[in-house]
C-alpha positions in Angstrom: -5.0 8.9 10.0 -5.3 7.7 13.6 -6.9 4.3 13.9 -9.7 5.6 16.2 -10.8 8.8 18.0 -8.3 8.3 20.9 -5.5 7.2 18.6 -4.7 4.0 20.5 -6.7 1.2 18.8 -4.5 -1.8 18.3 -1.8 -0.4 20.6 -0.1 -2.9 22.9 -0.6 -0.5 25.9 -4.4 -1.4 25.9 -5.2 2.3 26.4 -7.9 2.4 23.8 -11.4 2.3 25.2 -13.2 3.1 21.9 -16.1 0.9 21.0 -16.2 -0.8 17.6 -19.0 1.5 16.6 -17.0 4.6 17.5 -14.0 3.3 15.5 -16.3 2.5 12.5 -17.8 6.1 12.6 -14.3 7.6 12.9 -13.0 5.6 9.9 -16.1 6.3 7.9 -15.4 10.1 8.1 -13.1 9.5 5.1 -15.3 8.6 2.2 -14.7 5.4 0.2 -14.0 7.3 -3.1 -11.3 9.4 -1.3 -9.7 6.3 0.3 -9.8 4.7 -3.2 -7.4 7.5 -4.4 -4.8 6.8 -1.7 -2.5 4.1 -3.0 -0.6 3.2 0.2 -2.5 2.4 3.4 0.2 1.6 6.0 -0.4 1.0 9.7 2.5 2.4 11.7 2.5 1.2 15.3 3.9 3.2 18.1 7.6 2.6 18.7 8.6 1.6 22.2 10.9 4.0 23.9 13.5 1.3 24.4 13.7 0.9 20.6 14.5 4.6 20.1 17.9 4.3 21.8 21.2 3.5 20.2 20.7 -0.3 20.4 18.2 -0.3 17.5 19.3 -2.1 14.4 20.4 0.3 11.7 18.1 0.7 8.7 19.1 0.9 5.1 21.4 3.9 4.4 19.9 6.9 2.6 22.5 6.7 -0.1 21.5 3.1 -0.9 17.9 4.0 -1.0 18.6 7.0 -3.2 20.5 4.8 -5.7 17.6 2.3 -5.8 15.1 5.0 -6.4 17.2 6.7 -9.1 17.6 3.3 -10.9 13.8 2.6 -10.6 13.0 6.1 -12.1 15.5 5.5 -14.9 13.7 2.2 -15.7 10.4 3.9 -15.7 11.7 6.7 -18.0 13.2 4.1 -20.3 10.1 2.0 -20.5 7.4 4.7 -20.8 9.1 8.1 -20.9 7.6 9.1 -17.5 7.1 7.8 -14.0 4.6 5.0 -13.3 2.3 7.4 -11.4 1.7 9.3 -14.7 0.7 6.3 -16.8 -2.9 6.1 -18.0 -4.8 2.9 -17.5 -3.9 1.4 -21.0 -0.2 2.1 -20.4 -0.4 0.5 -16.9 -1.8 -2.7 -18.5 1.0 -2.7 -21.1 3.6 -2.1 -18.4 2.2 -4.7 -16.1 1.3 -7.9 -17.9 0.2 -10.5 -15.4 0.1 -14.2 -15.6 -3.5 -15.5 -15.6 -3.1 -16.9 -12.1 -1.8 -13.5 -10.8 -4.6 -11.6 -12.6 -7.1 -14.0 -10.9 -5.4 -13.4 -7.5 -5.7 -9.6 -8.0 -9.4 -9.9 -9.0 -10.1 -12.1 -5.9 -8.3 -9.5 -3.7 -10.4 -6.7 -5.1 -13.6 -8.5 -4.5 -12.7 -9.6 -1.0 -11.5 -6.2 0.0 -14.4 -4.4 -1.7 -12.1 -2.4 -3.9 -13.1 -0.6 -7.1 -12.0 -0.8 -10.7 -9.9 2.3 -10.1 -8.0 0.4 -7.3 -7.2 -2.4 -9.9 -5.0 0.0 -11.9 -3.6 1.8 -8.9 -2.5 -1.6 -7.4 -0.8 -2.4 -10.7 1.0 0.9 -10.7 2.3 0.3 -7.2 3.2 -3.3 -8.1 5.1 -2.0 -11.2 7.0 0.5 -9.0 7.8 -2.2 -6.4 9.2 -4.4 -9.2 11.2 -1.4 -10.6 12.7 -0.8 -7.1 13.7 -4.5 -7.0 15.3 -4.3 -10.4 12.8 -6.7 -11.9 11.7 -6.5 -15.6 8.3 -8.1 -14.9 5.7 -7.6 -12.2 5.9 -10.9 -10.3 3.6 -12.4 -7.7 5.6 -11.0 -4.8 5.4 -7.4 -6.1 1.6 -7.9 -6.7 1.0 -9.3 -3.2 3.0 -6.4 -1.6 1.0 -3.9 -3.6 -2.3 -5.5 -2.5 -1.1 -5.6 1.1 -0.4 -1.9 1.0 -4.1 -1.3 0.3 -5.3 -3.4 3.2 -4.2 -1.7 6.4 -7.0 0.7 7.0 -9.7 -1.7 5.9 -8.5 -4.4 8.3 -8.6 -2.1 11.3 -12.4 -2.2 11.0 -13.1 -5.6 9.3 -16.7 -4.8 8.4 -16.0 -1.3 7.2 -17.7 -0.8 3.8 -16.3 2.0 1.7 
């Protein structure tokens, strides 16, 4: 989704002339309950033309990514017999036991971001997957924080947006 009607909100070019109200109305076109069902909210800024050339740093090789994903899926199959995305809420809680401090952190994040109970389990699923991709047996604070951050992007574009 574009960040605003013109598509340039937050762009370094300064081309956006949309008012905060216009941005709010644009973002509000997607209902809160629908947004709640999207697990990853990622802001992707425009890439400068100079960065598209051959001087850009190489990313992770596809073969390496494929091996990590295959290992993560094997972990999920071994733990629950299916991928994390297919776990019901009770299974998610069993697969993602959190330390008390981490649970409190997640609850504070949900309250601050105005997220629902549904988002609680969805964040845990994402955190479990992040831990699996990292080869971790437990969902640690880093995986939990990354999963929370992946829910924040759209809500931060319009700080007073209420889903």
